[in-house]
C-alpha positions as CSV (number, residue, x, y, z in Angstrom):
1,M,-95.9,-265.4,-117.1
2,K,-92.3,-266.4,-116.3
3,K,-91.4,-262.7,-115.9
4,T,-94.3,-262.2,-113.5
5,K,-93.3,-265.1,-111.3
6,L,-89.7,-263.8,-111.2
7,I,-91.0,-260.4,-110.1
8,L,-93.1,-261.9,-107.4
9,M,-90.2,-264.0,-106.2
10,A,-88.1,-260.9,-106.0
11,I,-90.7,-259.4,-103.7
12,L,-90.6,-262.5,-101.6
13,C,-86.8,-262.3,-101.3
14,Y,-86.9,-259.1,-99.4
15,G,-85.8,-259.9,-95.9
16,S,-82.4,-261.5,-96.6
17,A,-79.4,-259.5,-95.7
18,V,-77.4,-257.8,-98.4
19,S,-73.8,-256.5,-98.5
20,A,-73.6,-253.2,-96.6
21,Q,-71.3,-251.9,-99.4
22,T,-74.0,-252.1,-102.0
23,V,-76.9,-250.5,-100.0
24,P,-77.9,-247.0,-101.4
25,S,-78.6,-244.2,-98.9
26,K,-81.9,-244.1,-97.0
27,E,-82.9,-241.1,-99.1
28,V,-82.4,-242.9,-102.4
29,Q,-84.2,-246.0,-101.1
30,L,-87.2,-243.9,-100.1
31,K,-87.2,-241.9,-103.3
32,T,-87.1,-245.0,-105.6
33,A,-89.3,-247.3,-103.5
34,V,-92.4,-245.1,-103.8
35,L,-92.1,-244.7,-107.6
36,A,-94.3,-247.8,-107.8
37,A,-97.2,-246.1,-105.9
38,P,-99.8,-243.7,-107.3
39,E,-98.3,-240.2,-106.9
40,A,-100.9,-239.1,-104.3
41,L,-100.1,-242.0,-102.0
42,R,-96.2,-241.8,-102.1
43,E,-95.5,-239.2,-99.4
44,K,-97.2,-241.2,-96.6
45,A,-96.5,-244.8,-97.7
46,M,-94.8,-247.2,-95.4
47,V,-91.4,-248.2,-96.8
48,Y,-89.3,-251.3,-96.2
49,G,-85.6,-251.2,-97.2
50,Y,-82.1,-251.9,-95.9
51,S,-80.0,-250.6,-93.2
52,E,-76.3,-249.6,-93.8
53,K,-75.4,-253.1,-92.6
54,G,-77.8,-254.7,-95.2
55,E,-80.5,-255.7,-92.7
56,F,-84.1,-255.7,-93.9
57,I,-85.9,-252.9,-91.9
58,V,-88.7,-250.4,-91.9
59,L,-87.3,-247.2,-93.4
60,R,-90.4,-245.2,-92.8
61,K,-93.6,-245.9,-90.9
62,G,-96.7,-245.3,-93.0
63,E,-99.7,-243.1,-92.6
64,N,-101.9,-244.5,-95.4
65,E,-102.8,-247.8,-97.1
66,M,-99.6,-248.2,-99.1
67,V,-96.6,-250.5,-98.2
68,C,-93.6,-250.1,-100.5
69,M,-90.4,-252.2,-101.0
70,A,-87.1,-250.6,-101.8
71,D,-84.9,-252.1,-104.5
72,D,-82.8,-255.1,-103.7
73,P,-79.3,-253.8,-104.2
74,N,-78.0,-257.2,-105.1
75,Q,-80.2,-257.5,-108.2
76,A,-79.5,-255.8,-111.5
77,G,-81.5,-252.8,-112.5
78,L,-84.3,-251.3,-110.4
79,N,-87.3,-253.3,-109.2
80,V,-89.5,-251.7,-106.6
81,S,-93.1,-252.4,-105.6
82,C,-96.0,-251.0,-103.5
83,Y,-99.1,-252.8,-102.4
84,H,-102.2,-252.2,-100.3
85,K,-101.6,-252.8,-96.6
86,D,-104.3,-255.6,-96.6
87,L,-101.8,-257.7,-98.6
88,E,-99.2,-257.4,-95.9
89,P,-100.0,-260.7,-94.1
90,F,-99.7,-262.5,-97.4
91,M,-96.4,-260.8,-98.4
92,A,-94.9,-261.1,-94.9
93,R,-95.7,-264.8,-94.9
94,G,-94.0,-265.2,-98.3
95,R,-90.9,-263.4,-97.0
96,E,-90.8,-265.6,-93.9
97,L,-91.1,-268.8,-96.0
98,K,-88.4,-267.7,-98.4
99,K,-86.1,-267.0,-95.5
100,E,-86.6,-270.6,-94.4
101,G,-85.4,-271.7,-97.8
102,K,-88.7,-272.7,-99.3
103,S,-89.0,-272.9,-103.1
104,F,-91.5,-270.8,-105.1
105,Q,-93.8,-273.8,-105.4
106,E,-93.5,-274.7,-101.7
107,I,-94.4,-271.1,-100.8
108,F,-97.4,-271.2,-103.2
109,D,-98.7,-274.5,-101.7
110,I,-98.2,-273.5,-98.1
111,R,-99.9,-270.2,-98.4
112,E,-102.7,-271.8,-100.5
113,Q,-103.4,-274.3,-97.7
114,E,-103.1,-271.6,-94.9
115,V,-105.6,-269.4,-96.7
116,K,-108.0,-272.2,-97.1
117,N,-107.6,-273.2,-93.4
118,K,-108.1,-269.5,-92.5
119,K,-104.6,-269.3,-90.9
120,L,-103.6,-266.7,-93.4
121,S,-105.8,-263.8,-94.4
122,M,-106.3,-262.5,-97.9
123,P,-108.2,-259.3,-98.6
124,S,-111.9,-259.9,-99.4
125,Q,-111.9,-257.0,-101.9
126,P,-109.8,-256.6,-105.0
127,T,-106.4,-255.3,-103.9
128,T,-103.6,-253.8,-105.9
129,L,-99.8,-254.3,-106.2
130,Y,-97.7,-252.0,-108.3
131,V,-94.3,-252.9,-109.7
132,Y,-91.9,-250.3,-111.2
133,A,-88.8,-251.5,-113.0
134,A,-85.9,-250.1,-115.0
135,K,-82.7,-251.6,-116.5
136,D,-79.3,-250.9,-115.1
137,D,-78.5,-248.2,-117.6
138,Q,-81.8,-246.4,-116.8
139,F,-81.1,-246.2,-113.1
140,N,-78.6,-244.2,-111.1
141,R,-78.0,-245.9,-107.8
142,T,-76.3,-242.9,-106.3
143,T,-78.9,-240.2,-107.1
144,G,-82.0,-242.4,-107.4
145,E,-82.7,-240.9,-110.8
146,V,-84.6,-243.3,-113.2
147,K,-85.1,-242.8,-116.9
148,D,-87.9,-244.6,-118.8
149,G,-89.0,-247.1,-116.1
150,N,-92.0,-249.3,-116.6
151,L,-95.0,-249.6,-114.3
152,R,-97.0,-252.8,-114.1
153,Y,-100.2,-253.6,-112.2
154,V,-101.5,-256.6,-110.3
155,V,-105.0,-256.8,-108.8
156,Y,-105.4,-259.7,-106.4
157,I,-108.9,-261.3,-106.4
158,P,-108.5,-264.5,-104.4
159,F,-110.1,-267.6,-106.0
160,A,-111.3,-265.6,-109.0
161,T,-111.5,-267.4,-112.4
162,A,-111.6,-266.5,-116.1
163,E,-115.3,-267.3,-115.9
164,S,-116.0,-265.1,-112.8
165,T,-114.1,-262.1,-114.3
166,G,-114.6,-262.4,-118.0
167,L,-110.8,-262.1,-118.4
168,P,-108.6,-264.3,-120.7
169,L,-105.8,-266.5,-119.3
170,K,-103.2,-264.6,-121.4
171,P,-103.1,-261.2,-122.9
172,E,-104.4,-261.1,-126.4
173,A,-103.2,-257.5,-127.1
174,P,-100.4,-255.3,-125.7
175,G,-101.5,-254.0,-122.3
176,M,-104.6,-256.1,-122.2
177,P,-105.7,-257.3,-118.7
178,W,-105.6,-261.1,-118.1
179,I,-106.0,-263.4,-115.1
180,M,-103.1,-265.4,-113.6
181,D,-103.3,-268.3,-111.1
182,P,-107.1,-268.5,-111.5
183,G,-109.1,-270.3,-108.9
184,T,-106.2,-270.1,-106.3
185,H,-105.6,-267.9,-103.3
186,R,-103.3,-265.7,-105.3
187,A,-105.5,-265.3,-108.4
188,H,-104.8,-261.9,-109.8
189,I,-105.4,-259.6,-112.8
190,M,-102.2,-258.8,-114.7
191,I,-101.9,-255.5,-116.6
192,N,-98.6,-255.0,-118.3
193,P,-98.4,-251.8,-120.3
194,P,-96.1,-252.1,-123.3
195,P,-92.5,-251.0,-122.5
196,K,-91.5,-247.5,-123.4
197,N,-88.4,-248.6,-125.1
């Protein structure tokens, strides 16, 4: 659970400027960002990343339902994500609040209230976020080559509970789906396949 919260916080952190010296080429950012998406959706996915000056920008406009995030070059290893475009208001609001200096809990509480007050929309259908990660020694920042990365899945079902889904509150076997933040605006099913290494 702690690891999942750190991953989601990393996604929220996109939008802060990074050092221009550490930013990989646009080609590498595009190549690695879409590794989180299903293969058939990669070519036409929208991609956020960083300019040569380290500014958070749109690297590529999308033509399908996927929105992808390039790796934050200031963080160790590789951590990229892709999510359904219906989650963009939720994700964009999180980035905005993070930029304002809000804590994880403050962001959670503000978005929860805004969803309940219908100021912030969440998808009415189950909606997926994919996270692809690799350790530093598995990722070449110059070429974008990745060896033995791990893919995790998050399916958002706002306000779902263990009772409404039949899922446990923690995994009882490797790779078993479970529900996190049940009963809240960001209730989601977690699926963490066992690491390859």
